[in-house]
C-alpha positions, 0 to 999 in steps of 0.5 A: 722220466716220471720222477723228474716230471713229478718233481717239476710239478711239485716245484711249480705247485710250491711256487704257486703256493708261495705266491698265494701266501704273499696274497694272503698277507696282503688281505690280512693287512686289509682286514687288520685295518678294517678292525677299527670299525668294530665297536667292542674293544674286546672284539677288536683285541680278539680280531687283532690277535687272530690276525697276528696268529694268521700272519705268523702262519703265513710267515711259517708257510713261506718258510715251509715252501722254502723247506719243501723246495730244499727237499725237492732239490735234494731228492732230485740230486739223490735220485741222480747220484744215489749218494749216501750223503745226498740221501741223508740230506733228503731226510734232514730236509724232510724233517724240516718240512714236517716240523714246519707242517706241525707249526702251521697246523698248531697256528691254524688251530690257534687261529680258529680258536681265536676266530671262534672266540671273536665270533662269540664276542660280537 
């Protein structure tokens, strides 16, 4: 029914997000390689630190997509069975998703602060 369609749509969106995370990691590698052209050593260091933080964010985002997939699978199972252990697994998986979101938000905040510092160093 409607719940199954929503779950399938969420799974498809999650798969697309996973692919985008991989693309982002490739772009970050190219950015890191181009940092050699920045003349100031301080600016280079800040740029490398920003890229490093963003690589950590990409890694955590990939973990998030896995956690979200686990959550969606367990939710689908819980809706089908109405079993208390399945419902508990949904809550556990949701906790993992939420913890991952917090890490991503913290890494993003750190990245933006480092990029701001980099911009001021130029």
